[in-house]
C-alpha positions as MATLAB code, in Angstrom:
seq = 'XXXXXXXXXXXXXXXXXXXXXXXXXXXXXXXXXXXXXXXXXXXXXXXXXXXXXXXXXXXXXXXXXXXXXXXXXXXXXXXXXXXXXXXXXXXXXXXXXXXXXXXXXXXXXXXXXXXXXXXXXXXXXXXXXXXXXXXXXXXXXXXXXXXXXXXXXXXXXXXXXXXXXXXXXXXXXXXXXXXXXXXXXXXXXXXXXXXXXXXXXXXXXXXXXXXXXXXXXXXXXXXXXXXXXXXXXXXXXXXXXXXXXXXXXXXXXXXXXXXXXXXXXXXXXXXXXXXXXXXXXXXXXXXXXXXXXXXXXXXXXXXXXXXXXXXXXXXXXXXXXXXXXXXXXXXXXXXXXXXXXXXXXXXXXXXXXXXXXXXXXXXXXXXXXXXXXXXXXXXXXXXXXXXXXXXXXXXXXXXXXXXXXXXXXXXXXXXXXXXXXXXXXXXXXXXXXXXXXXXXXXXXXXXXXXXXXXXXXXXXXXXXXXXXXXXXXXXXXXXX';
ca = [
      98.646   81.451  107.490;
     102.246   81.542  108.688;
     103.215   85.122  107.787;
     106.911   84.414  108.337;
     106.830   81.565  105.820;
     104.852   83.707  103.350;
     107.405   86.536  103.683;
     110.331   84.159  103.155;
     108.668   82.661  100.071;
     107.971   86.057   98.515;
     111.502   87.257   99.245;
     113.027   84.168   97.609;
     110.781   84.528   94.547;
     111.764   88.181   93.967;
     115.435   87.300   93.992;
     116.347   87.297   97.677;
     117.686   90.047   99.907;
     120.530   90.802   97.482;
     118.016   91.847   94.832;
     115.958   94.153   97.083;
     116.923   97.825   97.104;
     113.924   98.856   99.156;
     110.516   97.568  100.209;
     107.541   99.516  101.552;
     103.849   98.743  101.804;
     100.469  100.430  101.469;
      97.039   99.106  102.485;
      97.247   95.941  100.415;
     100.586   95.758   98.567;
     104.223   95.063   99.210;
     106.095   97.571   97.049;
     109.562   96.353   96.071;
     112.243   98.394   94.350;
     114.424   95.663   92.857;
     117.922   95.770   91.451;
     116.862   93.489   88.622;
     113.159   93.202   87.824;
     113.880   90.382   85.375;
     114.506   87.880   88.166;
     110.971   87.399   89.558;
     108.536   85.292   87.517;
     105.098   86.842   87.887;
     103.195   83.567   87.607;
     105.286   81.916   90.307;
     104.910   84.879   92.670;
     101.140   85.151   92.109;
     100.728   81.429   92.923;
     102.491   81.776   96.286;
     100.481   81.460   99.481;
      99.085   84.789  100.649;
      99.553   86.497   97.272;
      96.543   87.746   95.321;
      98.288   89.222   92.302;
     101.430   90.925   90.995;
     101.666   94.387   89.428;
     104.649   96.023   87.747;
     104.056   99.762   87.839;
     105.748  103.032   88.727;
     109.203  101.460   88.838;
     108.055   99.065   91.548;
     107.393   95.345   91.750;
     104.111   95.291   93.662;
     102.922   92.100   95.361;
      99.229   92.341   96.298;
      98.588   90.509   99.583;
      95.287   92.042  100.706;
      94.561   93.072  104.282;
      97.274   90.795  105.739;
     100.012   92.870  104.110;
     101.141   94.669  107.276;
     101.893   91.421  109.125;
     103.735   90.007  106.112;
     105.700   93.256  105.730;
     106.794   93.193  109.380;
     108.081   89.634  108.984;
     109.775   90.619  105.722;
     111.534   93.538  107.426;
     112.796   91.210  110.168;
     114.117   88.718  107.610;
     115.880   91.429  105.584;
     117.419   92.883  108.734;
     118.697   89.455  109.776;
     120.164   88.699  106.374;
     121.824   92.090  105.950;
     123.317   92.134  109.446;
     124.870   88.701  108.968;
     128.030   90.278  107.596;
     128.469   87.781  104.801;
     129.289   88.765  101.282;
     126.490   88.630   98.721;
     125.899   85.181   97.331;
     126.342   86.386   93.789;
     126.474   89.482   91.677;
     123.129   90.853   90.688;
     122.887   92.171   87.126;
     122.326   95.879   86.822;
     118.815   96.636   85.643;
     118.266   98.959   82.693;
     117.847  102.649   83.508;
     114.289  103.258   84.635;
     112.083  105.568   82.511;
     111.703  109.008   84.060;
     107.901  108.598   84.223;
     108.219  105.419   86.279;
     110.736  107.095   88.577;
     108.405  110.053   89.196;
     105.466  107.760   89.972;
     107.648  105.742   92.327;
     108.768  108.844   94.216;
     105.209  110.203   94.416;
     104.095  106.877   95.920;
     107.000  106.917   98.397;
     106.137  110.459   99.456;
     102.379  110.160   99.888;
     101.693  106.495  100.739;
     103.033  106.693  104.334;
     100.652  109.597  105.025;
      97.492  107.791  103.923;
      96.655  106.158  107.311;
      96.889  109.521  109.111;
      94.853  111.226  106.389;
      92.236  108.445  106.541;
      92.034  108.707  110.339;
      91.644  112.485  110.118;
      88.878  112.111  107.553;
      87.071  109.584  109.745;
      87.174  111.884  112.788;
      86.065  114.853  110.672;
      83.145  112.874  109.245;
      81.985  111.628  112.649;
      82.195  115.152  114.085;
      80.148  116.530  111.192;
      77.490  113.818  111.559;
      77.234  114.320  115.327;
      77.102  118.112  115.016;
      74.297  117.974  112.446;
      72.345  115.483  114.543;
      72.623  117.504  117.762;
      71.711  120.756  115.989;
      68.188  119.347  115.585;
      67.897  119.280  119.382;
      69.316  122.764  119.823;
      72.734  121.591  121.026;
      75.800  123.415  119.693;
      78.480  120.709  119.655;
      81.012  123.073  118.067;
      81.117  125.101  121.302;
      82.257  122.146  123.432;
      85.866  121.434  124.375;
      85.598  117.867  123.076;
      84.642  119.080  119.607;
      87.425  121.686  119.567;
      90.070  119.132  120.602;
      88.957  116.397  118.187;
      88.529  118.881  115.343;
      92.068  120.125  115.973;
      93.317  116.527  115.852;
      91.608  116.032  112.505;
      93.286  119.165  111.104;
      96.846  118.569  112.325;
      97.959  116.389  109.384;
      96.859  119.104  106.946;
      97.978  122.227  108.818;
     101.446  120.781  109.423;
     101.586  119.009  106.061;
     105.027  120.512  105.197;
     106.554  118.776  108.245;
     105.052  115.387  107.464;
     105.918  115.682  103.778;
     109.458  116.732  104.703;
     109.892  113.435  106.543;
     108.587  111.260  103.695;
     110.413  113.322  101.052;
     113.684  112.902  102.952;
     113.191  109.150  102.934;
     112.340  109.158   99.224;
     115.255  111.435   98.258;
     117.734  109.829  100.695;
     118.702  112.776  102.869;
     118.670  113.710  106.562;
     115.088  113.320  107.787;
     115.418  115.432  110.923;
     116.951  118.349  109.011;
     114.204  118.039  106.411;
     111.597  118.277  109.173;
     113.377  121.382  110.515;
     112.949  123.000  107.096;
     109.273  122.024  107.004;
     108.675  123.228  110.546;
     110.372  126.539  109.739;
     107.753  127.196  107.060;
     104.806  126.729  109.458;
     106.378  128.226  112.605;
     103.771  130.764  113.889;
     106.103  133.783  113.763;
     107.244  132.810  110.261;
     103.661  132.271  109.119;
     102.649  135.702  110.421;
     105.633  137.242  108.628;
     104.745  135.562  105.333;
     101.083  136.582  105.542;
     101.895  140.216  106.292;
     101.928  141.390  102.682;
     102.278  145.067  103.660;
     105.724  144.592  105.191;
     108.868  143.900  103.140;
     110.861  140.974  104.487;
     114.384  139.994  103.487;
     116.850  137.225  104.312;
     120.534  137.935  103.670;
     119.309  140.977  101.740;
     117.178  138.835   99.409;
     113.428  139.537   99.225;
     111.110  136.943  100.781;
     108.265  136.693   98.276;
     104.711  137.225   99.514;
     101.423  137.608   97.701;
      97.658  137.384   97.845;
      95.190  136.395   95.154;
      91.481  136.176   94.564;
      89.547  132.918   94.763;
      86.008  133.728   93.725;
      84.830  136.551   95.974;
      87.423  135.967   98.720;
      91.129  136.725   99.007;
      93.704  134.020   99.740;
      96.971  135.090  101.372;
     100.209  133.372  100.466;
     100.964  130.798  103.235;
     102.968  127.600  103.587;
     100.666  125.957  106.120;
      98.812  123.060  104.436;
     100.973  123.518  101.316;
     102.257  120.509   99.372;
     104.571  121.361   96.482;
     106.938  123.935   98.108;
     108.350  121.466  100.643;
     108.764  118.745   97.997;
     110.898  121.116   95.893;
     112.813  122.240   98.983;
     113.733  118.726  100.141;
     114.618  117.640   96.604;
     117.164  120.485   96.425;
     118.273  119.808   99.980;
     119.104  116.211   99.052;
     121.305  117.425   96.186;
     123.003  120.004   98.417;
     123.550  117.461  101.192;
     125.294  115.003   98.857;
     127.596  117.755   97.578;
     128.431  119.013  101.059;
     129.152  115.469  102.237;
     131.672  115.046   99.424;
     133.524  118.331   99.895;
     133.529  118.798  103.693;
     136.188  116.931  105.729;
     134.804  114.081  107.791;
     136.100  115.519  111.064;
     133.628  118.480  110.897;
     130.954  116.868  108.697;
     128.561  116.051  111.568;
     128.029  119.731  112.395;
     128.967  121.519  109.175;
     126.752  119.602  106.744;
     123.394  120.113  108.542;
     124.286  123.685  109.474;
     125.294  124.725  105.977;
     122.385  122.947  104.279;
     119.913  124.751  106.559;
     121.596  128.097  105.876;
     121.438  127.372  102.152;
     118.011  125.745  101.754;
     115.934  128.049  103.953;
     116.748  131.247  101.998;
     116.441  129.360   98.694;
     113.008  128.083   99.757;
     111.682  131.452  100.938;
     113.035  133.392   97.956;
     112.614  130.930   95.073;
     111.411  127.376   95.705;
     108.485  128.172   97.991;
     106.890  130.782   95.730;
     107.473  128.564   92.679;
     105.800  125.704   94.518;
     102.852  127.861   95.544;
     102.315  129.093   91.994;
     102.715  125.608   90.514;
     100.124  124.387   93.006;
      97.819  127.244   92.074;
      98.334  126.437   88.393;
      97.428  122.786   88.915;
      94.433  123.869   90.982;
      93.367  126.294   88.239;
      93.489  123.533   85.618;
      91.472  121.196   87.842;
      88.943  123.931   88.673;
      88.697  124.810   84.984;
      87.903  121.202   84.094;
      85.302  121.029   86.842;
      83.967  124.434   85.843;
      83.515  123.207   82.272;
      81.461  120.242   83.477;
      81.413  118.691   86.943;
      79.312  115.913   85.461;
      82.008  115.023   82.929;
      84.759  115.476   85.519;
      82.921  113.272   88.003;
      82.329  110.618   85.369;
      85.997  110.584   84.311;
      87.341  110.296   87.851;
      84.644  107.848   88.958;
      85.166  105.662   85.918;
      88.946  105.717   85.625;
      90.051  105.799   89.273;
      89.842  102.014   89.561;
      91.909  101.672   86.398;
      94.528  104.006   87.891;
      94.626  101.821   91.014;
      95.639   98.832   88.875;
      98.812  100.655   87.816;
      99.340  102.498   91.089;
      98.888  105.772   89.201;
      96.131  107.008   91.537;
      98.862  108.054   93.986;
      99.968  110.691   91.465;
      96.505  112.303   91.726;
      96.546  112.649   95.516;
      98.450  115.981   95.469;
      95.547  117.497   93.500;
      93.085  116.706   96.286;
      95.491  117.748   99.030;
      96.229  121.004   97.212;
      92.473  121.577   96.783;
      92.023  121.366  100.555;
      94.964  123.740  101.100;
      93.771  126.332   98.568;
      89.976  126.083   98.800;
      89.370  124.313  102.118;
      87.415  121.558  100.354;
      87.835  118.830   97.751;
      85.712  116.758   95.390;
      88.402  114.504   93.898;
      87.924  111.797   96.507;
      84.157  112.175   96.333;
      84.290  111.074   92.702;
      86.924  108.466   93.567;
      84.450  107.196   96.152;
      82.077  106.307   93.336;
      84.843  104.111   91.909;
      85.482  102.499   95.317;
      81.832  101.652   95.870;
      81.520  100.403   92.282;
      84.379   97.952   92.856;
      82.685   96.785   96.043;
      79.358   96.444   94.239;
      80.897   94.427   91.414;
      82.487   92.123   93.997;
      79.074   91.744   95.636;
      77.631   90.828   92.229;
      80.315   88.143   91.890;
      79.486   86.886   95.390;
      75.794   86.564   94.528;
      76.379   85.057   91.080;
      79.198   82.553   91.527;
      78.525   78.942   92.371;
      81.964   78.428   93.860;
      82.232   78.657   97.642;
      85.872   79.865   97.741;
      85.297   82.599   95.179;
      82.142   83.663   97.028;
      84.124   84.097  100.249;
      86.805   86.172   98.520;
      84.206   88.350   96.779;
      82.191   88.906   99.965;
      85.286   89.953  101.917;
      86.435   92.227   99.069;
      83.009   93.869   98.786;
      83.039   94.625  102.508;
      86.595   96.010  102.458;
      85.903   98.279   99.459;
      82.596   99.676  100.695;
      83.375  100.075  104.400;
      86.957  101.391  104.389;
      87.499  102.236  100.705;
      90.332   99.746  100.073;
      89.651   98.303   96.631;
      92.687   96.168   95.764;
      91.164   92.938   97.183;
      88.077   93.504   95.008;
      90.073   94.456   91.913;
      92.689   91.727   92.058;
      90.711   89.122   93.972;
      87.819   88.883   91.544;
      86.851   91.852   89.334;
      89.953   92.181   87.169;
      90.555   88.437   87.019;
      86.987   87.822   85.854;
      87.181   90.826   83.462;
      83.459   91.568   82.998;
      82.925   92.656   86.634;
      85.769   95.153   86.187;
      84.044   96.628   83.130;
      80.783   96.839   85.089;
      82.584   98.627   87.933;
      84.122  101.179   85.545;
      80.744  101.914   83.953;
      78.874  102.281   87.236;
      81.708  104.260   88.831;
      81.377  106.759   85.982;
      77.605  106.921   86.494;
      78.034  107.470   90.237;
      80.659  110.171   89.668;
      78.365  111.927   87.182;
      75.514  111.921   89.722;
      77.821  113.542   92.266;
      78.891  116.050   89.619;
      75.267  117.026   89.041;
      74.945  117.792   92.752;
      78.309  119.632   92.874;
      79.424  117.483   95.809;
      82.290  118.612   98.078;
      83.876  117.363  101.267;
      85.607  119.409  103.954;
      88.378  116.843  104.503;
      90.633  114.575  102.487;
      89.288  111.135  103.401;
      89.419  107.685  101.860;
      85.863  106.894  100.775;
      83.847  104.228  102.519;
      80.794  103.915  104.751;
      82.825  105.139  107.733;
      83.632  108.496  106.127;
      80.416  109.365  104.253;
      79.602  112.252  106.595;
      82.682  114.093  105.386;
      80.420  115.103  102.477;
      77.611  116.444  104.677;
      79.525  119.579  105.660;
      78.244  121.657  102.713;
      74.547  120.992  103.124;
      72.091  118.119  102.953;
      71.338  118.628   99.257;
      74.948  117.952   98.265;
      75.056  115.091  100.770;
      71.948  113.556   99.188;
      73.629  113.656   95.767;
      76.733  112.031   97.270;
      74.617  109.212   98.728;
      72.804  108.864   95.401;
      76.138  108.645   93.603;
      77.604  105.925   95.803;
      74.269  104.114   95.732;
      74.191  104.156   91.931;
      77.797  102.974   91.808;
      77.454  100.185   94.387;
      74.037   98.748   93.613;
      74.363   99.443   89.892;
      77.663   97.539   89.701;
      76.242   94.660   91.763;
      73.147   94.366   89.568;
      75.014   94.811   86.285;
      77.629   92.216   87.253;
      74.908   89.765   88.228;
      73.008   90.322   84.963;
      76.029   90.326   82.636;
      77.667   87.398   84.369;
      81.231   86.182   83.930;
      83.230   83.122   83.091;
      84.085   81.183   86.244;
      87.741   80.467   86.937;
      88.739   76.848   86.345;
      89.067   74.848   89.555;
      92.787   74.308   88.956;
      93.400   78.063   88.702;
      91.554   78.693   91.934;
      93.541   76.056   93.743;
      96.867   77.337   92.364;
      96.042   80.843   93.555;
      95.362   79.680   97.108;
      91.649   80.427   96.956;
];
């Protein structure tokens, strides 16, 4: 596959460089923000070489390219840079698209904020899982791995993305809200600076900034107390950078250009930091606690039902890109409780998609479809990336998708029965299963039972139920 040619074809089909406001990518998709979404024809784009499917969701035009997406994206970036640095006037006026619904805009911004962090989060989860597995194995031989320097260093590396989450989120928020990224990171770093963190956690001492009270607090979580802290927090920095973007635009308009370089960043820091410590940060903390309380209440009502809902519907959310909107819940769970079960239940959905793809691989009589299904099953079950399975075979064949939803719900319910938790936020696949061994072998056994029920159940059910094979012409048109 010539990735340059594929990138050029996709760019032409979505309306050319003049129609592209922005393009990013995740594990399997090119995510375009277009000036006019009426220009691309979905059928034409989906038939292009290297394209698996097309999704319109969250205010984005998403082109699913599978595991080759990063290479295609790099070529696409080069092409866009070349075209936009050519200095020529646009070839023609692009019609203004209708105002985007607020829900789509929110989903788009959530995706822009959290998607760039996924590789680092996945890597951290992998390291955490391997450390847990090794520690448990060596404990049987009387070796305390946790006391070694290697364990301490690698464990610290696996925690960095979470401990300094406000800094990383500040960077991605600044890109999403179109403001100064370095100044945003300064705001995020200010919240987790050791001296600041100690000041915030000292609830016995009154702290003020410009005479305004810096809010502090502590609350009960079960039998333990949790002290107000911005380390590992999610929502406070998002609110802070959103307001910073508004302030920065206003300052840029009113401050003379001759002093703008120094005055704008200086004044926005002097304005946003007090606003964050006095208002936005506490609001964000309490909003996060409220969301966490609702999630804990649902799980407290029935972890079986909660596991079944997440395990069954996660794959459906992936189709629309809406699963990104749920990521803050899991990240907030880690920040507040030091553990999470959202991605455990989502893991049931991932393995179910892989199992359904395996069922297609075993059932189909077509060699090309078998190759696609086998590759998709491996990708979903090993690294937890399900788009190739969903778009490559399950959703297109319909019945395998239904089988995956059913068995994902069953697997999630099994995990709910065992009250499964993980000590890290990790994309679910074979490589990260030991993330769920941290809270005891009984919970780990239920996790393994859940992914087993999801994977093998979906494979068997897909094989038994069967599906209608794609016509040969359709397979050829879709580059299979």
